[in-house]
C-alpha angles and dihedrals in degrees: 000000000000126000115219118223090248093056092047090047091051092049092052092043091050094049092050089048092052091049090055091052092046091051092051091052092044090054090063098047123109092022124119115244107132139225094292093064126094118206108214118198113192113196138177101251099173104087110023103040100059102131124064092240092056093071091060092056093067100069091035090055097050097036095095090053096051092077087068095049117101096204135104097230143009122210128190115202125181123217091223089051093240095111127060118152123164123186128181110214107229097201117045115185120211119205 
């Protein structure tokens, strides 16, 4: 099996993109907001999220971090309006 440069480039681009989202979410962990707060993550969804499977990677990637978020809901919105994911966090920890 050979990997075309385009596929390799997309994989690298996607990984870098997911790291940026992960960093944004990690920056809000372990801070006190409360269940009435919504954490909005606005992302550029035009270039990196080009395949159908790519969308599914966003919530999977940040799922381990959500247990450290003290908010009621996390929403991902794409600038190009291709991405909209909304997730209520079932366990909200107050500190």
